[in-house]
N, C-alpha and C positions, 0 to 999 in steps of 0.2 A: 860731648863732641859737637863740633860745628857742622858746617855743610861739607859733606863728603863729595869730592869731585874726582873725576878720572884724571890720572897723571899720564899724559901723553896719548895721542891718538894712534890708530893703526896697531894696537896691541893684538897679539894672537896667542893662543895657548893659555898657559897658566905659569907663573902667577899673573894676576890682574892687579895693576898698580893704581892706587888711589891715594889721595891726601886729604887733609882737613880734619883728621882725627885728633883727639887730645894727644899731646906729646908724651912720649915714654910710657905708654900703657903696656903692662905685661900682657894683657889680653884686650885688644881693641875690637876684634871680631872673634866670635866663638864658632867652633864647628857646628854646622847645621843652621847658622844664621842665614836668612834669606834676604835678598835685596834685588832690586830691578834696575835696569839701565835701558835707555831708549836708543834704538838703532833703526834708522830709516823709518821713523815714526811708529815703530812697534815696540811695546814694552817686552823686555826679555828678562825672565826670572832666572836668577842664579842662586846657588847655595855654596856657602863656604864649607870646605871639606876638612879643614884643620883650624885650630886656634891660630890667630895672627896677632903679633904685637905691633905697636907703632914706634916709629923712630923719634929722635929728638926734634924733628921738624913736623911730625904728624903724618908721615908717609906710612903706608901699609902695603905689603905685598900679599895679596889674597890668593890662596889655593882654592879654585872654584870648579864647580861642575854645573852645566857643561862648560868646557873651555871655549874661549873665543876663537873664531875661525876667520881666516882671511876674508876681507870684504864685509864682515859683520862685526865690526868693532866700533865702540862709541868714540865720538870726537873728544879731543883734549878738553878738559875742564867741563865736560858734561856732568850733570848731577847724578848721584847715585841715591836711589830711593830705598831707605831702610824701613821706615814705618809704612805699613800698608803696601808692601811690595806686590807687584802684579806681573802677569805675563800674558802673552797672546797665544792662544792655543786653538787647534781645530780638532774636530772629531775624526777618528780613524774609521769608525764603523757606526752604524745606527745604535742609538741608545736602547738597551734591553731592560725590561722590568718584569717583575712578577708580583702577584698578589696572593698571599698565603691565606689559608682558612681563617686565621685569627685576624685577618685584615691588617697585617703588617706589610707595609709597602716597602719595596726596595728596588733600587735600580743600580746599574753599573755602566760605566763608559770608559773607553780608551781614547786618549787624546795625545797629540804631539805638539811641540812648540811650532807655531806658524812663523815661517821666515818670509 
C-alpha cells in the first residue's frame, strides 16, 4: 500500500472513505485493524469493524468505530496513520492500584477519547 489519505472532508458517520490503497485488494483493511487520524491537532484512534476491499482506483470505504461526528472530521487528503496508530485520551477517574502479598503489582484505569 501507498500513503492512505482521507477522501473528501466533512465526512460523518460510517463508512469512512479513504484512498491510496493498492488496487483491487480483496481485503485492504481487516476487522480490528486500528488507525489514527488527526482532527483539530488531536490524534483520534479508530478501529475497523469489518473487512474492507479496495476498488480499482485504490479507494476503500471503511466501517469504523467510533463513527465520525459532525465538526470532528478530518480534512480532505489528510493522512491516515496505520503503523503505530495513536489516540488522545483523558482519565475518567483517579488511577487505582493494589499490592498483593506476593508483591504482584496491578493497576487499572478508565479513560475516554479527548475531544
